[in-house]
C-alpha positions in Angstrom: 0.0 0.0 0.0 1.4 3.3 -1.0 2.0 6.0 1.6 0.3 9.3 1.0 2.9 11.8 -0.3 3.9 14.3 2.4 3.2 17.7 1.0 4.8 20.4 3.0 2.9 23.6 2.6 4.4 27.0 3.3 2.4 29.1 5.7 0.4 31.9 4.2 1.5 35.3 5.4 -0.8 38.1 4.5 0.9 41.3 3.4 1.6 43.8 6.2 2.7 47.4 6.3 3.7 49.6 9.2 0.7 51.3 10.8 0.4 55.0 11.6 -1.9 55.1 14.7 -3.5 58.5 15.6 -4.6 58.6 19.2 -7.0 61.4 19.9 -9.9 62.5 22.2 -11.0 65.3 24.4 -8.7 66.9 27.0 -8.7 64.9 30.2 -9.5 61.4 28.9 -6.0 60.1 29.6 -4.1 60.2 26.3 -0.8 60.9 28.0 -1.4 58.3 30.7 -2.2 55.7 28.1 1.0 56.4 26.1 3.1 56.5 29.3 1.7 53.1 30.3 2.3 51.7 26.8 5.9 52.8 26.9 6.4 51.3 30.4 5.0 47.9 29.2 7.3 47.9 26.2 4.7 48.1 23.4 6.8 47.8 20.2 5.8 51.2 18.8 7.6 54.3 17.6 6.2 57.1 19.8 6.1 60.5 18.2 6.4 63.6 20.4 4.2 66.6 19.7 5.7 70.1 19.4 4.0 72.8 21.4 4.4 76.5 22.4 2.5 75.8 25.6 4.2 76.4 28.9 5.8 73.2 30.4 3.8 71.9 33.4 5.5 70.9 36.7 5.7 67.1 36.0 6.2 67.2 32.3 9.5 66.3 30.7 10.8 68.2 27.7 11.4 66.1 24.5 9.4 63.2 26.1 6.0 64.5 27.0 6.3 67.4 24.4 8.9 69.2 22.5 8.5 72.7 24.1 9.5 75.4 21.7 9.1 79.2 21.3 6.5 80.6 19.0 9.3 81.8 16.7 10.8 78.4 16.5 7.3 76.9 15.8 6.7 79.3 13.0 10.1 78.5 11.6 9.1 74.8 11.5 6.0 75.6 9.6 8.0 77.6 7.1 10.4 74.8 6.6 7.6 72.2 6.1 8.8 70.3 9.2 5.3 69.6 10.5 2.8 67.1 9.3 0.0 69.2 10.7 -0.4 72.0 13.2 -3.2 73.9 14.9 -3.8 76.6 17.6 -5.5 75.0 20.6 -6.6 77.0 23.6 -4.3 79.8 22.5 -1.2 77.6 22.1 0.3 76.0 19.0 0.6 72.3 18.6 2.2 70.4 15.7 3.3 66.9 14.7 6.9 66.6 13.4 6.9 65.0 10.0 10.5 63.5 9.7 10.3 61.2 12.7 7.1 59.6 11.3 8.7 59.2 7.9 11.8 57.6 9.3 9.9 55.2 11.5 7.6 54.0 8.7 10.5 53.5 6.3 12.1 51.2 9.0 8.8 49.2 9.0 7.9 50.3 12.6 4.3 50.8 13.7 4.1 54.4 14.8 1.7 56.2 17.2 1.1 59.9 17.5 -1.1 61.8 20.0 -3.1 64.8 18.8 -6.3 66.7 19.7 -9.4 66.1 17.7 -8.7 69.1 15.4 -5.3 67.7 14.7 -6.8 64.2 13.9 -9.2 65.8 11.4 -6.2 67.5 9.7 -4.2 64.2 9.5 -7.3 62.4 8.2 -7.2 64.8 5.2 -3.5 64.2 4.6 -3.2 60.5 5.5 -6.6 58.8 5.3 -5.0 55.4 5.6 -3.8 56.0 9.1 -5.7 54.2 12.0 -7.7 56.7 14.0 -8.6 55.9 17.6 -10.9 58.1 19.7 -10.2 57.7 23.4 -13.0 58.7 25.7 -14.2 58.5 29.3 -17.4 56.5 30.1 -19.4 59.7 30.2 -19.1 63.4 29.8 -19.9 63.8 33.5 -16.8 61.7 34.4 -14.7 63.7 31.9 -15.8 67.0 33.7 -14.8 65.5 37.0 -11.4 64.4 35.7 -10.7 67.9 34.3 -11.6 69.5 37.6 -9.3 67.1 39.5 -6.3 68.0 37.4 -6.2 71.6 38.8 -4.2 72.7 35.8 -6.7 75.2 34.3 -8.3 78.4 35.4 -12.1 78.5 35.8 -12.4 80.1 32.4 -10.1 77.5 30.7 -11.9 74.7 32.4 -15.3 75.9 31.1 -13.7 76.3 27.6 -12.3 72.7 27.6 -15.7 71.3 28.7 -17.5 73.1 25.9 -14.8 72.0 23.4 -15.1 68.4 24.6 -18.8 68.4 23.9 -18.1 69.5 20.4 -15.3 67.1 19.9 -17.5 64.1 20.8 -19.6 65.0 17.8 -16.6 64.3 15.6 -16.7 60.5 16.3 -17.6 59.6 12.7 -14.1 60.8 11.7 -12.6 57.9 13.6 -12.2 54.2 13.0 -12.3 53.0 16.6 -13.6 54.1 20.0 -11.8 53.1 23.2 -13.3 53.8 26.6 -10.7 54.6 29.3 -12.3 53.6 32.6 -11.1 55.4 35.7 -8.4 53.3 37.4 -8.5 50.6 34.6 -6.1 51.9 32.1 -4.8 48.4 31.2 -8.3 47.6 29.7 -7.9 50.6 27.4 -4.4 49.3 26.4 -5.8 45.9 25.8 -8.4 47.4 23.4 -5.7 49.3 21.5 -3.6 46.2 21.2 -6.6 44.3 19.8 -7.1 47.1 17.3 -3.5 46.8 16.2 -3.8 43.0 15.9 -7.0 43.3 13.8 -5.3 45.8 11.5 -2.4 43.4 11.0 -4.9 40.8 9.9 -6.4 42.9 7.1 -6.1 41.3 3.7 -5.7 44.7 2.2 -3.2 46.5 4.4 -3.2 50.2 4.8 -0.5 52.0 2.8 0.9 55.2 4.3 2.6 57.4 1.7 4.4 60.3 3.3 
């Protein structure tokens, strides 16, 4: 009796391209905390640091939390096309440096950038193939509580941020995914983000970022 021929079959590996992940959401939902936790756990991502003219807060680290620059330097970066996008938010300029993103993607590294909702909308127009994640608290009421507990804004600025958050939530259709960041359960939000990345890696038609 003849033995069945042993046919070795090479595993099928769907095509994969590096992802550009845009993490956004209203002020106070925990975007910085999520990124800090991801770094601490060693998530294999390239983390892009935003440039801002805002004053550095007490616990913030320059060139890690933000690149803090003067208004003159920021305008110079715009003139030299060094920023992917930029916007004035609450009276301060914020921008995403272009070159670090390009270098990371060319190396095949998944890359994540944190921006406000206005910035995410701008990037969507430029790079629609990026992955857009909206981070949110379970409710607007909890978000207001978090903002008050930060004690980093004046009464006027706090009122402005709350009104802005209410408008930003209306921009959800611009995003691909919604992640809820529960108070005290940040690892659940990280688990959702990791699941999103896994799902994107399983796409039969990968996203192609051309920058």
